[in-house]
N, C-alpha and C positions, 0 to 999 in steps of 0.2 A: 837060573840064574834066580839069587833072591831078591824079594820084591821088601818093600817099606808094609809093615801091616795094615789091613784096612779093617776098620771097625762098621758092619753093617750096623744097623738101627731092628732093632724088632719089629717085625708084624704090628705087634700090637700098640707098640709107640708111635709106629706111621699112622695106624687107625686114629687111637686119642688122639695126633696131633692136628688131622686131616675130619674128622669126624664132624665138630664143632662149626667148621667153615664152610663143609657138604648139607650139613642140616640145614644154613642159614641160607645159604645162597643158591642150593639148589632143590632140595625137598620141600623146604617149608614156603617157598614160591607157587610149587606147582599147587602145591596142599591148599595156600591160603584163594590159588586162580578156581580151583573147584569148587572148595566150598563157599566163595561168593556167587561162583555161577550158577551154582545148585540152588542158593537163598536166594542171592539177587537178579542174578541175568547176568549175560554177560556184558556187558557194557559196564559194570559195576566192577564183573572182576577184572579187567583192565584194571581200573581207578586202583583197586584193593591190593592188585600185587603190585603196581607200581606204587604205591603208598606205602610197603613192608621193605622195597627196596631203599625207598626214600627216608625210611626211618631207620634203617642200621645207619645211614649214611649221617644224620641229624645225631642218633645215638652217640655214636662216637665223636662228636665233634664235642656235644657239651661233655662229653664225660673228659673232653681232650685227647683221645687218643688217635692217634696217625691211621689216616683214611687211606688203607693200600690204591697202589692207581687200578690195581685190579678192579675192583671196586665200584672208583669212578666210572669206567670204562662198561663196567655191568648194570648201574643204573643208568648210564646213556644208550647200553644199546636197549635194556629193558621200553626206554621209554618211546625208541624210535621202531619196536615192536606193537607196544600197544595202539600206538599212532597208527600206521600201518593194517593191523584189526581191526582199530574203532572205523576206519573208515571203508576197509570192504564189507564188512561187518560180518565176520566168519572168524572160528578159536582156530581153525587152521595153520590160517596165515602167524598165528603167533607161537607156535612153533617148528612151522617151517622155517620160520628165518635163521634162526639161531643155526639149524642142520644146515645152511647152506655158507654161515661161517667157519661151520667146522668142516666140511668141505671144500672152503681155500685153506684151513687149517692141517690137512692132509694132504693137499700138494704141496706144503711149508714143506711138509716132513719129506716128501719125495726130494725135493728141491735139495735140502740140506747134504740128503745123501749123497745127490750126484756134485755135489760143492766140497765133498765131505767134512762136511761141518755137522755131522748127524744131531739134530733137535735133541734126542733123548738124552743124547751123551750133555747137551747144557741144564735139560734139566736136573736130570741125577744129580750134577755136582753141587745141584740148588741142597740136595739135603746130608751128601754122603760126598766125604772126600777121599780121592784120591790119587796119590802122590803120581809125581807129574811121570817117573820110571813106566808108575802103571799103567797110565793111559797113552805110554807111546809104544808099546808094548800092541804087536801088529791082533796077536787073539782078542786083543780088547777093542783098536778098533774095530775089525771085521765083527762081534756083536752088537757093538752098538749101531753098527750099517744097519746089520741084521733085523735088529729092532727095533728102529725108524720106521724103516719098510714094511715092518709087520703092525707098528701102529699107524702108518699109516692106512692101511688097507682095513684095518678096525674101525678108524676113523670115519671113511669112507663109507665101508658097511654098515655100521652104525645111525649113519645120516642119510643112506638112500633109504635103508631099511625104515624108519622115522617118518620120512617125508612118503611114500608108500600107504603107509599104516592113513598118515595122517588125511592124504587125500581119500582113501577108502570107506576110513569113521567118518570123515563129515560128510559124505554121501548118503552114508547109513547115518548121519545124524547121530553118533555114539560116543561122545567126549570122552567119558566113564571104562568103556573098552578099549580106546585109542590112548589113557594112559598107564594101563593095566599091563595091554601088551609092549605098549614100549619099552616104557619100562622095567618089565622081565627081560626081553629081549637085549636090551643096549647091560642090564646086567649082569644078564649070563654070558655075554662075550666079551664085554668088558673084563668081570673076573676071571676069564679063562686067560685071556691074554695078559692079568696084570700074573698071574699064579706063573703061568708060563717064564714070562720075564725073571720073574724073582728066580723061578730055579735055574732059569739058565745065566744070571749074572752068577748066584755061587758056586752053578759048575763051573762056569770061567777064571773065574777064584781059585776054585779049587786047581785045576788044571795050571796054574801059575801058580800054585800052593802060597797063596797069603791069605792067610789070617783072616777068619771071619767068625761072626757071635750070632 
């Protein structure tokens, strides 16, 4: 059976699109927190990190650029994280809180497979157009279900590892060691999962004789 051609964006194009958002939303806040922690202390590090996020929102409002809903949620989330960390007086809770949210997301991934509405399929369709004839194919349906299960366990593994490292390193008093170990471990696990997902996606498309680039 022939299917309409599907064009997959090149990895370099996806990387260029995702890199600025990743730097602003993930890398920069961590760098701001760590540098402020070293120079100004824990409480000022919380203030500086929250300020960074809200400056990003303010910059978009001043430039009359639409602020994504995810950015508003991120600003709200980091405010709560900072308040809890300020109250407890330890950096551990600043990093554990989002991991608890990630665990909830992993559970949502598992539930979506059970409901036959795998979340990875929905996320993929935000970037790649797949004809309905392709989406209805049994191979594609099985692929998205299996990849959603994979990412549910990847998210759960990353969060569990991050929480364990945060607890251990907080007792040892080493924020720097936590950030290096946690970032390296999550990067390796996620990188392998991303590579496998892309290769598996291309493989299933080839089996369906769907053109891709």
